[in-house]
Short mmCIF file of the C-alpha atoms (twelve columns), coordinates in Angstrom:
data_MODEL
# 
_entry.id   MODEL 
# 
loop_
_atom_site.group_PDB 
_atom_site.id 
_atom_site.type_symbol 
_atom_site.label_atom_id 
_atom_site.label_alt_id 
_atom_site.label_comp_id 
_atom_site.label_asym_id 
_atom_site.label_seq_id 
_atom_site.Cartn_x 
_atom_site.Cartn_y 
_atom_site.Cartn_z 
_atom_site.pdbx_PDB_model_num 
ATOM 1  C CA . UNK A 1  45.472 93.774  83.130 1 
ATOM 2  C CA . UNK A 2  47.157 93.654  79.831 1 
ATOM 3  C CA . UNK A 3  43.562 94.528  77.961 1 
ATOM 4  C CA . UNK A 4  43.393 98.115  80.206 1 
ATOM 5  C CA . UNK A 5  47.076 98.811  78.665 1 
ATOM 6  C CA . UNK A 6  46.244 98.647  75.331 1 
ATOM 7  C CA . UNK A 7  42.926 100.634 75.478 1 
ATOM 8  C CA . UNK A 8  45.021 102.880 77.596 1 
ATOM 9  C CA . UNK A 9  47.982 103.426 74.814 1 
ATOM 10 C CA . UNK A 10 45.262 103.416 71.856 1 
ATOM 11 C CA . UNK A 11 43.523 106.846 74.005 1 
ATOM 12 C CA . UNK A 12 46.731 108.037 74.304 1 
ATOM 13 C CA . UNK A 13 47.557 107.944 70.315 1 
ATOM 14 C CA . UNK A 14 43.977 108.677 69.890 1 
ATOM 15 C CA . UNK A 15 43.572 111.867 72.015 1 
ATOM 16 C CA . UNK A 16 47.517 113.203 71.112 1 
ATOM 17 C CA . UNK A 17 46.113 112.599 66.951 1 
ATOM 18 C CA . UNK A 18 43.124 114.868 68.305 1 
ATOM 19 C CA . UNK A 19 44.722 117.289 69.787 1 
ATOM 20 C CA . UNK A 20 47.569 117.855 66.350 1 
ATOM 21 C CA . UNK A 21 44.727 117.772 64.105 1 
ATOM 22 C CA . UNK A 22 42.414 120.591 65.872 1 
ATOM 23 C CA . UNK A 23 45.580 122.951 66.516 1 
ATOM 24 C CA . UNK A 24 46.483 122.532 62.821 1 
ATOM 25 C CA . UNK A 25 42.240 123.092 62.079 1 
ATOM 26 C CA . UNK A 26 42.898 125.947 64.812 1 
ATOM 27 C CA . UNK A 27 45.718 127.063 62.509 1 
ATOM 28 C CA . UNK A 28 43.762 127.349 58.962 1 
ATOM 29 C CA . UNK A 29 41.043 129.313 61.053 1 
ATOM 30 C CA . UNK A 30 43.195 131.829 61.928 1 
ATOM 31 C CA . UNK A 31 44.805 131.981 58.099 1 
ATOM 32 C CA . UNK A 32 41.418 132.507 56.769 1 
ATOM 33 C CA . UNK A 33 40.849 135.224 59.376 1 
ATOM 34 C CA . UNK A 34 43.834 137.217 57.674 1 
ATOM 35 C CA . UNK A 35 43.152 136.471 54.162 1 
ATOM 36 C CA . UNK A 36 39.622 138.398 54.955 1 
ATOM 37 C CA . UNK A 37 41.444 140.956 56.562 1 
ATOM 38 C CA . UNK A 38 43.677 141.429 53.792 1 
ATOM 39 C CA . UNK A 39 41.040 141.232 50.991 1 
ATOM 40 C CA . UNK A 40 38.555 143.774 52.788 1 
ATOM 41 C CA . UNK A 41 40.756 145.991 54.282 1 
ATOM 42 C CA . UNK A 42 40.561 148.258 51.598 1 
ATOM 43 C CA . UNK A 43 36.710 148.660 51.556 1 
ATOM 44 C CA . UNK A 44 36.958 149.277 55.409 1 
ATOM 45 C CA . UNK A 45 35.865 152.558 55.006 1 
ATOM 46 C CA . UNK A 46 32.681 151.743 53.321 1 
ATOM 47 C CA . UNK A 47 29.675 150.745 55.365 1 
ATOM 48 C CA . UNK A 48 29.198 148.204 53.033 1 
ATOM 49 C CA . UNK A 49 32.768 146.799 53.130 1 
ATOM 50 C CA . UNK A 50 32.715 146.656 56.850 1 
ATOM 51 C CA . UNK A 51 29.320 145.139 56.752 1 
ATOM 52 C CA . UNK A 52 30.826 141.875 54.745 1 
ATOM 53 C CA . UNK A 53 34.059 141.821 56.621 1 
ATOM 54 C CA . UNK A 54 31.976 141.357 59.965 1 
ATOM 55 C CA . UNK A 55 29.811 138.527 57.704 1 
ATOM 56 C CA . UNK A 56 32.656 136.474 56.393 1 
ATOM 57 C CA . UNK A 57 34.522 136.715 60.295 1 
ATOM 58 C CA . UNK A 58 31.402 135.534 61.565 1 
ATOM 59 C CA . UNK A 59 31.179 132.607 58.713 1 
ATOM 60 C CA . UNK A 60 34.691 131.679 58.877 1 
ATOM 61 C CA . UNK A 61 34.246 131.452 63.130 1 
ATOM 62 C CA . UNK A 62 31.421 129.034 62.236 1 
ATOM 63 C CA . UNK A 63 33.992 126.138 62.252 1 
ATOM 64 C CA . UNK A 64 34.121 124.931 65.642 1 
ATOM 65 C CA . UNK A 65 34.813 121.709 64.863 1 
ATOM 66 C CA . UNK A 66 39.063 121.949 65.914 1 
ATOM 67 C CA . UNK A 67 37.849 123.495 69.802 1 
ATOM 68 C CA . UNK A 68 35.826 120.642 70.084 1 
ATOM 69 C CA . UNK A 69 38.832 118.314 68.795 1 
ATOM 70 C CA . UNK A 70 40.985 119.115 71.202 1 
ATOM 71 C CA . UNK A 71 38.748 119.303 74.299 1 
ATOM 72 C CA . UNK A 72 37.961 115.886 72.864 1 
ATOM 73 C CA . UNK A 73 41.915 114.551 72.714 1 
ATOM 74 C CA . UNK A 74 42.955 116.100 76.118 1 
ATOM 75 C CA . UNK A 75 39.857 114.109 77.824 1 
ATOM 76 C CA . UNK A 76 40.884 111.001 75.766 1 
ATOM 77 C CA . UNK A 77 44.935 111.387 76.904 1 
ATOM 78 C CA . UNK A 78 44.518 112.265 80.151 1 
ATOM 79 C CA . UNK A 79 41.986 109.816 80.464 1 
ATOM 80 C CA . UNK A 80 44.613 107.020 78.762 1 
ATOM 81 C CA . UNK A 81 47.587 108.303 80.993 1 
ATOM 82 C CA . UNK A 82 45.325 107.634 84.197 1 
ATOM 83 C CA . UNK A 83 44.345 104.060 82.805 1 
ATOM 84 C CA . UNK A 84 47.610 103.057 81.986 1 
ATOM 85 C CA . UNK A 85 49.000 104.688 85.470 1 
ATOM 86 C CA . UNK A 86 46.711 102.750 87.400 1 
ATOM 87 C CA . UNK A 87 46.880 99.546  86.077 1 
ATOM 88 C CA . UNK A 88 50.569 98.746  85.964 1 
ATOM 89 C CA . UNK A 89 51.145 96.400  88.282 1 
ATOM 90 C CA . UNK A 90 51.697 96.883  92.145 1 
# 
């Protein structure tokens, strides 16, 4: 029983850390999109500028690790909470 509680607490801590890191990563991606918009907006009237903007946004969107971490963190936290709940004495 005690080992299960330790595992559950570790899963909860790791899941919470993964959620926090993923939120931080998503904020960095949002700021990168804003920076692309800021630097390419003066050239948006030109077809080449519009193409560059689309390519840069696509390049920023390639970083999907925060979304994966968010899903993994949620799953880990829920699993840890379930193990902790069901491992308590009755």
